[in-house]
KOLNU-696438 format. One line per field, with one value per residue (C-alpha): x, y, z; residue in one letter; residue number from 1. Coordinates in steps of 0.2 Angstrom, whole numbers, plus 5000, padded with zeros to 4 digits. Layout:
! KOLNU-696438
east	X	...
north	Y	...
up	Z	...
code	A	...
pos	NUM	...
END
This chain:
! KOLNU-696438
east	5003	4993	5002	5000	5009	5023	5018	5035	5052	5069	5085	5099	5117	5121	5139	5141	5156	5162	5159	5142	5132	5117	5104	5110	5116	5098	5090	5079	5061	5050	5032	5022	5004	4998	5002	5015	5031	5045	5053	5070	5085	5104	5119	5137	5153	5169	5179	5193	5196	5211	5213	5208	5190	5188	5176	5177	5194	5192	5180	5188	5172	5159	5142	5133	5116	5112	5094	5088	5070	5063	5045	5038	5054	5069	5086	5096	5115	5122	5141	5150	5168	5178	5187	5204	5218	5211	5229	5235	5231	5221	5232	5232	5246	5250	5234	5218	5202	5188	5170	5156	5143	5126	5111	5093	5075	5069	5050	5045	5028	5026	5023	5030	5048	5058	5072	5073	5078	5094	5098	5096	5114	5121	5111	5120	5110	5118	5102	5103	5097	5090	5079	5078	5069	5061	5055	5050	5037	5033	5039	5050	5057	5063	5074	5080	5091	5084	5086	5081	5065	5047	5039	5046	5036	5040	5035	5035	5033	5015	5008	4994	4998	5015	5018	5021	5037	5037	5051	5059	5075	5090	5085	5079	5062	5056	5041	5038	5028	5017	5020	5030	5047	5046	5031	5043	5059	5064	5052	5059	5057	5062	5059	5048	5055	5046	5057	5051	5049	5037	5049	5048	5063	5064	5079	5084	5089	5108	5107	5098	5106	5102	5104	5105	5106	5091	5094	5099	5098	5102	5087	5085	5076	5071	5084	5082	5095	5088	5103	5108	5126	5136	5153	5151	5168	5178	5190	5202	5221	5231	5240	5257	5250	5241	5246	5235	5230	5224	5210	5197	5182	5176	5193	5193	5180	5178	5189	5182	5196	5188	5176	5162	5145	5143	5129	5140	5157	5163	5151	5150	5145	5159	5172	5167	5168	5178	5194	5195	5192	5204	5218	5215	5215	5231	5239	5233	5229	5217	5208	5207	5194	5194	5179	5163	5151	5139	5149	5147	5150	5157	5168	5172	5175	5180	5189	5174	5184	5169	5156	5139	5132	5143	5131	5124	5134	5139	5124	5134	5143	5127	5124	5117	5098	5099	5104	5093	5102	5118	5117	5114	5126	5140	5135	5136	5153	5160	5152	5160	5177	5176	5171	5187	5198	5199	5197	5189	5194	5185	5193	5182	5182	5177	5187	5177	5161	5145	5133	5117	5124	5127	5109	5102	5113	5120	5138	5141	5140	5147	5161	5175	5173	5181	5195	5193	5196	5182	5194	5194	5210	5213	5209	5192	5177	5183	5172	5172	5175	5177	5159	5151	5137	5148	5160	5144	5139	5157	5157	5139	5141	5157	5148	5134	5146	5154	5137	5128	5142	5154	5169	5186	5194	5194	5207	5205	5208	5218	5214	5226	5211	5201	5204	5213	5199	5189	5203	5204	5186	5185	5198	5189	5171	5174	5176	5194	5194	5193	5209	5212	5223	5225	5234	5244	5245	5234	5235	5235	5235	5233	5226	5240	5254	5265	5274	5258	5260	5273	5263	5244	5240	5253	5240	5228	5227	5230	5243	5248	5253	5271	5280	5296	5296	5289	5302	5318	5311	5305	5322	5331	5322	5324	5343	5343	5349	5362	5371	5375	5362	5349	5354	5352	5334	5332	5339	5328	5313	5318	5321	5305	5316	5307	5309	5290	5284	5282	5282	5284	5266	5261	5269	5260	5273	5271	5280	5265	5247	5232	5240	5255	5262	5260	5275	5278	5277	5289	5303	5298	5292	5307	5300	5315	5314	5295	5299	5313	5300	5289	5303	5308	5290	5287	5303	5303	5296	5278	5262	5265	5253	5253	5243	5232	5240	5258	5260	5257	5265	5249	5252	5242	5252	5262	5246	5250	5233	5220	5205	5195	5202	5192	5201	5218	5212	5204	5214	5219	5217	5225	5241	5239	5239	5255	5263	5257	5275	5277	5260	5263	5280	5272	5259	5272	5282	5267	5263	5281	5281	5265	5274	5290	5290	5304	5291	5282	5294	5285	5300	5313	5326	5343	5359	5370	5356	5341	5349	5366	5369	5378	5386	5393	5411	5411	5404	5387	5372	5361	5365	5361	5358	5354	5353	5337	5334	5318	5313	5321	5310	5301	5300	5303	5299	5313	5326	5320	5329	5339	5335	5346	5339	5351	5346	5354	5346	5361	5363	5378	5380	5386	5393	5389	5399	5387	5389	5398	5387	5376	5362	5348	5341	5322	5318	5326	5320	5328	5320	5304	5305	5301	5302	5304	5312	5325	5327	5334	5353	5354	5365	5377	5392	5405	5406	5400	5383	5382	5367	5363	5357	5339	5340	5335	5338	5332	5342	5338	5346	5345	5359
north	5014	5002	4990	4989	4979	4987	4993	4994	4985	4993	4988	4985	4983	4966	4960	4941	4930	4918	4904	4910	4898	4891	4899	4916	4913	4908	4924	4927	4921	4936	4939	4946	4946	4931	4934	4948	4939	4949	4945	4939	4949	4946	4956	4951	4960	4955	4966	4963	4969	4969	4957	4970	4971	4953	4952	4934	4927	4912	4904	4909	4917	4929	4935	4951	4958	4976	4982	5000	5004	5019	5019	5003	4998	4989	4992	4976	4973	4956	4954	4937	4938	4925	4911	4916	4908	4910	4907	4923	4939	4953	4967	4981	4975	4957	4949	4952	4941	4941	4946	4946	4960	4954	4965	4959	4964	4961	4962	4968	4969	4981	4973	4956	4951	4955	4942	4924	4912	4908	4926	4929	4924	4936	4952	4968	4984	5002	5009	5017	5005	5009	5023	5040	5054	5068	5080	5093	5082	5071	5055	5040	5029	5011	5000	4983	4972	4954	4945	4927	4933	4929	4942	4956	4966	4980	4978	4994	4995	5000	4997	4984	4977	4974	4985	4976	4981	4981	4972	4985	4979	4969	4961	4977	4979	4996	5007	5025	5029	5045	5049	5062	5056	5062	5050	5036	5042	5029	5016	4998	4991	4975	4966	4950	4940	4925	4912	4901	4886	4896	4899	4917	4926	4942	4953	4969	4983	4982	5000	5007	5023	5017	4999	4991	4974	4968	4951	4939	4950	4967	4977	4992	5009	5024	5037	5056	5064	5081	5093	5111	5111	5127	5121	5129	5134	5121	5112	5098	5103	5095	5079	5087	5099	5087	5079	5065	5062	5044	5043	5032	5043	5037	5038	5057	5060	5043	5048	5059	5072	5076	5087	5080	5076	5058	5055	5061	5053	5042	5049	5060	5074	5071	5072	5090	5096	5112	5103	5091	5104	5116	5103	5097	5115	5118	5103	5108	5090	5080	5068	5050	5041	5022	5014	5023	5011	5000	4986	4970	4973	4956	4954	4972	4975	4993	4997	4992	4982	4971	4980	4974	4987	4997	5012	5013	5022	5016	5019	5015	5031	5041	5049	5039	5036	5045	5031	5037	5054	5045	5051	5069	5069	5063	5076	5090	5083	5084	5101	5108	5101	5108	5126	5124	5119	5101	5088	5071	5054	5038	5021	5009	4990	4982	4966	4956	4957	4964	4953	4962	4961	4943	4940	4949	4942	4926	4921	4915	4933	4943	4931	4924	4905	4892	4881	4862	4858	4869	4883	4901	4906	4921	4911	4919	4924	4939	4951	4947	4964	4958	4953	4967	4969	4969	4982	4993	4992	4997	5012	5017	5017	5027	5040	5040	5044	5058	5066	5063	5066	5077	5066	5071	5054	5036	5024	5006	4993	4978	4986	4974	4961	4972	4968	4980	4985	4990	5000	5010	5012	5020	5032	5036	5038	5048	5067	5073	5082	5065	5058	5039	5029	5010	4996	4987	4971	4958	4942	4930	4931	4949	4955	4969	4976	4991	4987	4991	5009	5012	5003	4999	5014	5026	5037	5037	5047	5032	5032	5018	5015	5012	4999	5003	5020	5013	4999	5009	5024	5013	5004	5021	5029	5013	5013	4997	5003	4990	4992	5003	4994	4998	5016	5016	5010	5025	5037	5030	5033	5051	5054	5045	5035	5018	5007	5004	5022	5034	5049	5052	5057	5038	5035	5038	5039	5034	5025	5022	5019	5010	4993	4989	4999	5017	5028	5031	5012	5008	5019	5015	5033	5042	5059	5064	5048	5051	5068	5061	5050	5064	5075	5061	5058	5077	5080	5066	5066	5059	5061	5061	5052	5053	5042	5051	5055	5053	5072	5070	5053	5042	5025	5009	5001	4991	4983	4980	4975	4985	4981	4976	4987	5003	5006	5009	5016	5032	5048	5055	5074	5077	5069	5080	5095	5089	5087	5103	5108	5093	5095	5113	5109	5096	5108	5121	5108	5103	5122	5124	5109	5116	5133	5125	5120	5107	5093	5096	5087	5075	5064	5056	5068	5068	5068	5083	5093	5092	5084	5081	5069	5073	5060	5060	5061	5043	5030	5026	5020	5026	5044	5054	5071	5079	5096	5099	5111	5117	5113	5125	5140	5139	5153	5147	5159	5171	5162	5145	5142	5127	5115	5104	5090	5081	5065	5054	5037	5029	5026	5038	5057	5061	5077	5083	5095	5108	5115	5132	5147	5155	5143	5147	5132	5131	5115	5106	5089	5091	5107	5104	5121	5126	5143	5146	5162	5154	5149	5163	5163	5147	5151	5139	5145	5134	5122	5105	5102	5090	5079	5069	5051	5051	5069	5079	5096	5106	5121	5133	5148	5156	5151
up	4596	4585	4574	4555	4541	4531	4514	4506	4507	4509	4500	4513	4513	4522	4525	4524	4526	4513	4524	4531	4542	4533	4544	4540	4522	4517	4524	4539	4544	4546	4551	4537	4531	4520	4502	4505	4500	4493	4477	4482	4476	4479	4475	4481	4482	4491	4503	4515	4533	4545	4560	4572	4565	4569	4584	4590	4586	4598	4587	4570	4564	4570	4565	4570	4564	4566	4563	4563	4563	4553	4556	4549	4541	4547	4539	4542	4541	4544	4545	4546	4546	4536	4545	4552	4562	4580	4587	4581	4591	4584	4577	4565	4554	4549	4542	4533	4531	4518	4518	4506	4505	4500	4497	4502	4504	4522	4526	4543	4552	4567	4584	4578	4584	4568	4571	4570	4584	4573	4573	4591	4596	4583	4587	4590	4594	4595	4602	4619	4633	4651	4656	4647	4656	4646	4659	4646	4638	4654	4645	4651	4638	4643	4632	4636	4625	4626	4609	4616	4624	4617	4628	4639	4652	4663	4681	4692	4710	4715	4698	4696	4679	4670	4655	4638	4629	4610	4600	4589	4581	4584	4600	4608	4617	4622	4628	4630	4646	4646	4664	4673	4678	4696	4699	4696	4705	4719	4713	4710	4693	4684	4668	4667	4653	4645	4636	4621	4633	4644	4658	4666	4673	4684	4678	4685	4673	4670	4663	4678	4686	4703	4710	4727	4735	4743	4752	4739	4723	4716	4712	4700	4704	4694	4698	4700	4688	4688	4692	4688	4684	4688	4681	4664	4656	4666	4655	4661	4659	4645	4650	4651	4664	4675	4692	4697	4715	4717	4731	4739	4740	4757	4765	4763	4776	4786	4800	4814	4812	4795	4804	4794	4802	4806	4794	4780	4784	4770	4758	4742	4753	4765	4750	4747	4764	4767	4775	4760	4747	4753	4754	4736	4730	4739	4731	4713	4708	4697	4708	4702	4712	4715	4708	4711	4701	4710	4718	4727	4746	4749	4733	4731	4750	4754	4737	4726	4713	4709	4699	4698	4685	4674	4674	4692	4705	4722	4733	4749	4747	4749	4766	4779	4776	4759	4747	4733	4733	4727	4709	4713	4727	4715	4703	4716	4721	4703	4701	4717	4712	4694	4701	4712	4697	4702	4687	4692	4685	4687	4690	4681	4681	4664	4666	4678	4688	4679	4689	4681	4664	4666	4672	4657	4643	4650	4653	4635	4629	4644	4649	4638	4635	4646	4638	4634	4653	4658	4665	4662	4653	4664	4680	4683	4672	4662	4652	4634	4627	4609	4608	4599	4611	4626	4617	4614	4632	4638	4626	4630	4649	4647	4637	4650	4664	4653	4649	4666	4678	4668	4672	4665	4662	4665	4672	4667	4680	4672	4655	4646	4647	4635	4617	4606	4595	4611	4617	4600	4599	4617	4611	4594	4602	4618	4617	4615	4631	4641	4647	4646	4657	4659	4668	4655	4664	4672	4683	4668	4649	4642	4625	4624	4634	4635	4619	4610	4615	4601	4588	4590	4601	4596	4588	4603	4619	4630	4644	4655	4673	4672	4683	4674	4683	4699	4703	4701	4710	4725	4725	4725	4740	4750	4747	4736	4719	4719	4703	4688	4678	4691	4691	4672	4674	4685	4672	4659	4671	4673	4654	4648	4636	4637	4622	4622	4622	4608	4619	4638	4641	4638	4655	4672	4684	4702	4717	4728	4725	4733	4729	4740	4755	4757	4753	4772	4776	4761	4769	4787	4791	4784	4779	4769	4758	4755	4749	4738	4729	4726	4719	4707	4702	4699	4690	4678	4660	4660	4670	4688	4701	4720	4731	4744	4760	4753	4756	4775	4778	4779	4785	4784	4798	4785	4777	4758	4752	4761	4749	4765	4778	4780	4796	4788	4772	4780	4781	4798	4796	4813	4806	4790	4802	4810	4793	4786	4783	4771	4762	4759	4751	4740	4735	4730	4720	4710	4707	4701	4689	4681	4678	4670	4651	4656	4656	4640	4629	4616	4615	4627	4634	4625	4636	4633	4625	4637	4652	4660	4673	4690	4700	4718	4724	4727	4715	4722	4711	4725	4723	4707	4701	4684	4676	4666	4652	4644	4626	4613	4610	4626	4639	4657	4672	4676	4687	4682	4666	4671	4685	4695	4705	4718	4727	4739	4741	4750	4769	4770	4766	4748	4739	4722	4711	4706	4688	4687	4690	4704	4709	4721	4731	4728	4737	4752	4758	4775	4781	4770	4762	4744	4737	4718	4722	4732	4750	4761	4762	4751	4736	4729	4717	4710	4724	4731	4738	4752	4755	4770	4768	4761	4757	4741	4735	4719	4713	4699	4689	4672	4660
code	X	X	X	X	X	X	X	X	X	X	X	X	X	X	X	X	X	X	X	X	X	X	X	X	X	X	X	X	X	X	X	X	X	X	X	X	X	X	X	X	X	X	X	X	X	X	X	X	X	X	X	X	X	X	X	X	X	X	X	X	X	X	X	X	X	X	X	X	X	X	X	X	X	X	X	X	X	X	X	X	X	X	X	X	X	X	X	X	X	X	X	X	X	X	X	X	X	X	X	X	X	X	X	X	X	X	X	X	X	X	X	X	X	X	X	X	X	X	X	X	X	X	X	X	X	X	X	X	X	X	X	X	X	X	X	X	X	X	X	X	X	X	X	X	X	X	X	X	X	X	X	X	X	X	X	X	X	X	X	X	X	X	X	X	X	X	X	X	X	X	X	X	X	X	X	X	X	X	X	X	X	X	X	X	X	X	X	X	X	X	X	X	X	X	X	X	X	X	X	X	X	X	X	X	X	X	X	X	X	X	X	X	X	X	X	X	X	X	X	X	X	X	X	X	X	X	X	X	X	X	X	X	X	X	X	X	X	X	X	X	X	X	X	X	X	X	X	X	X	X	X	X	X	X	X	X	X	X	X	X	X	X	X	X	X	X	X	X	X	X	X	X	X	X	X	X	X	X	X	X	X	X	X	X	X	X	X	X	X	X	X	X	X	X	X	X	X	X	X	X	X	X	X	X	X	X	X	X	X	X	X	X	X	X	X	X	X	X	X	X	X	X	X	X	X	X	X	X	X	X	X	X	X	X	X	X	X	X	X	X	X	X	X	X	X	X	X	X	X	X	X	X	X	X	X	X	X	X	X	X	X	X	X	X	X	X	X	X	X	X	X	X	X	X	X	X	X	X	X	X	X	X	X	X	X	X	X	X	X	X	X	X	X	X	X	X	X	X	X	X	X	X	X	X	X	X	X	X	X	X	X	X	X	X	X	X	X	X	X	X	X	X	X	X	X	X	X	X	X	X	X	X	X	X	X	X	X	X	X	X	X	X	X	X	X	X	X	X	X	X	X	X	X	X	X	X	X	X	X	X	X	X	X	X	X	X	X	X	X	X	X	X	X	X	X	X	X	X	X	X	X	X	X	X	X	X	X	X	X	X	X	X	X	X	X	X	X	X	X	X	X	X	X	X	X	X	X	X	X	X	X	X	X	X	X	X	X	X	X	X	X	X	X	X	X	X	X	X	X	X	X	X	X	X	X	X	X	X	X	X	X	X	X	X	X	X	X	X	X	X	X	X	X	X	X	X	X	X	X	X	X	X	X	X	X	X	X	X	X	X	X	X	X	X	X	X	X	X	X	X	X	X	X	X	X	X	X	X	X	X	X	X	X	X	X	X	X	X	X	X	X	X	X	X	X	X	X	X	X	X	X	X	X	X	X	X	X	X	X	X	X	X	X	X	X	X	X	X	X	X	X	X	X	X	X	X	X	X	X	X	X	X	X	X	X	X	X	X	X	X	X	X	X	X	X	X	X	X	X	X	X	X	X	X	X	X	X	X	X	X	X	X	X	X	X	X	X	X	X	X	X	X	X	X	X	X	X	X	X	X	X	X	X	X	X	X	X	X	X	X	X	X	X
pos	1	2	3	4	5	6	7	8	9	10	11	12	13	14	15	16	17	18	19	20	21	22	23	24	25	26	27	28	29	30	31	32	33	34	35	36	37	38	39	40	41	42	43	44	45	46	47	48	49	50	51	52	53	54	55	56	57	58	59	60	61	62	63	64	65	66	67	68	69	70	71	72	73	74	75	76	77	78	79	80	81	82	83	84	85	86	87	88	89	90	91	92	93	94	95	96	97	98	99	100	101	102	103	104	105	106	107	108	109	110	111	112	113	114	115	116	117	118	119	120	121	122	123	124	125	126	127	128	129	130	131	132	133	134	135	136	137	138	139	140	141	142	143	144	145	146	147	148	149	150	151	152	153	154	155	156	157	158	159	160	161	162	163	164	165	166	167	168	169	170	171	172	173	174	175	176	177	178	179	180	181	182	183	184	185	186	187	188	189	190	191	192	193	194	195	196	197	198	199	200	201	202	203	204	205	206	207	208	209	210	211	212	213	214	215	216	217	218	219	220	221	222	223	224	225	226	227	228	229	230	231	232	233	234	235	236	237	238	239	240	241	242	243	244	245	246	247	248	249	250	251	252	253	254	255	256	257	258	259	260	261	262	263	264	265	266	267	268	269	270	271	272	273	274	275	276	277	278	279	280	281	282	283	284	285	286	287	288	289	290	291	292	293	294	295	296	297	298	299	300	301	302	303	304	305	306	307	308	309	310	311	312	313	314	315	316	317	318	319	320	321	322	323	324	325	326	327	328	329	330	331	332	333	334	335	336	337	338	339	340	341	342	343	344	345	346	347	348	349	350	351	352	353	354	355	356	357	358	359	360	361	362	363	364	365	366	367	368	369	370	371	372	373	374	375	376	377	378	379	380	381	382	383	384	385	386	387	388	389	390	391	392	393	394	395	396	397	398	399	400	401	402	403	404	405	406	407	408	409	410	411	412	413	414	415	416	417	418	419	420	421	422	423	424	425	426	427	428	429	430	431	432	433	434	435	436	437	438	439	440	441	442	443	444	445	446	447	448	449	450	451	452	453	454	455	456	457	458	459	460	461	462	463	464	465	466	467	468	469	470	471	472	473	474	475	476	477	478	479	480	481	482	483	484	485	486	487	488	489	490	491	492	493	494	495	496	497	498	499	500	501	502	503	504	505	506	507	508	509	510	511	512	513	514	515	516	517	518	519	520	521	522	523	524	525	526	527	528	529	530	531	532	533	534	535	536	537	538	539	540	541	542	543	544	545	546	547	548	549	550	551	552	553	554	555	556	557	558	559	560	561	562	563	564	565	566	567	568	569	570	571	572	573	574	575	576	577	578	579	580	581	582	583	584	585	586	587	588	589	590	591	592	593	594	595	596	597	598	599	600	601	602	603	604	605	606	607	608	609	610	611	612	613	614	615	616	617	618	619	620	621	622	623	624	625	626	627	628	629	630	631	632	633	634	635	636	637	638	639	640	641	642	643	644	645	646	647	648	649	650	651	652	653	654	655	656	657	658	659	660	661	662	663	664	665	666	667	668	669	670	671	672	673	674	675	676	677	678	679	680	681	682	683	684	685	686	687	688	689	690	691	692	693	694	695	696	697	698	699	700	701	702	703
END
């Protein structure tokens, strides 16, 4: 499109701080035709904002400039937060800082970079980045955020000349190509960026849908995203109806026992094989996959916890010799899961890594600054989520995964390293159907913790992985609940009565995941104690989560950190067949939990009303039982009005006094039988119930 000068000016709202830097306070340098100077205007008003809106608390003041292009006109908004005390953590309550709003006229000329060098470091664009394919009109739009560039060219594999990108607004360069998208699929492309000093950089697209490592660098390619979805009408279950199954996608089909053809083992296609699919359907779970984004093969090793691009998917999980089908194979996998009633959750890593984003924007934007000693506060380069452009990148890539792959939720690795505003913005901007989970800890300093669930995040959908559940349950099944106070912690885990939580659904309950030993290894292969951990997890208030293979005694041979051990991570389906009795029992327990209203409380259970505790004949903190009642007004299935769970984690047998009435035994951890209608010949009336060491039983009746 031919460039022409602007014929009019637009009055804009510009937010500027009290202590605005000189370069921004005096206005901006613009490229205009000689003699076309606007009459300066200025109008000021003062506003205040909460701490949580402060974008860069480490420097005490931040500036952001957002432009929006409308034809030949740029609407510009500059926001500079007033100076605050950077030693205070961002929070909703407890402090405010001042801003001034200034209205200006800003002239713009088409084809000329509409921002100054002084503004470049402060620019924020909300325009979509990456490649957008328009197959209906045979167009491909390419957009790249590069505020410090003097010139940006698009270089496409096989094309003779680079294509010039046009500076549009707020650091964005773009170009619409009048070509059929299919002509570009699979071709490598990159941006050739010229700096003010004349230096030229080759930068791969950090928002590419397909990337791969080629020798010493990561390259980007145009990706084929054309796919016909057949999952219309699928909706993920409500949080209180969900049971999560944490899984490493390649592990599902790597082992020869998976029955998957060799070229598809450990791949997206392998994960939708008949054997895998039938097993997941039998369990009735939502699958939470370890990271599927493109990852560094060395740093991320087998698990992939070192993302190189937050938008591209891992090409190493494509079938052998078919890397460029990675995107469509993942779509086909999720479509297949949805049509079989299986929700899919992505584990995402936004706290470190991001190699392509660092190369495009620089470490000073993507990573948090070093301290006065040159060290990173968290011990390694941590993503600077509070920077407006980084926050926008996080939200944009999450939305892209929702729209492109129909994902049903996200789990954030070391999510406590993300700032509070970003956490709230993710909740605000993603569709309501998307479930959000996070680790509320990190290896170093964090931006929030579990305590924020009752305050800052009380009105959001966020739930967190809960070590306050994990540790007492692990101790119990190992026979190491050593005191009455330890038993009280277990009781709190069962009732969901954590002091930091505003409702039980904020807690993701588990006793074994990819980190640490498997459940089987934790209890040295004791099947009854693994079943005991599953029962306690499923019959506690909160969101239950089970690690892959727990239901058939998967072992990593004692390995507690298998991030680089593909050999022990893979699931042995021959062992699953040998343990079918146990996996069938776990699947029935999950189905039973989903039927019962007993786990839909929106508050912690109240003793004497919702739950009563049962203790063994001898005082033993490693043996515990409870009677669980449904919420008032609910209608449990016939014969399942009251539930009794009896569990003996000690090294000796224990007897429990069962409450008066006629109780049917519906689950037995010794025989590995589960039947909600009652096990044949297993009725208890007004007597004692004896449990062997490590045994668990579930009883039921109508009151």
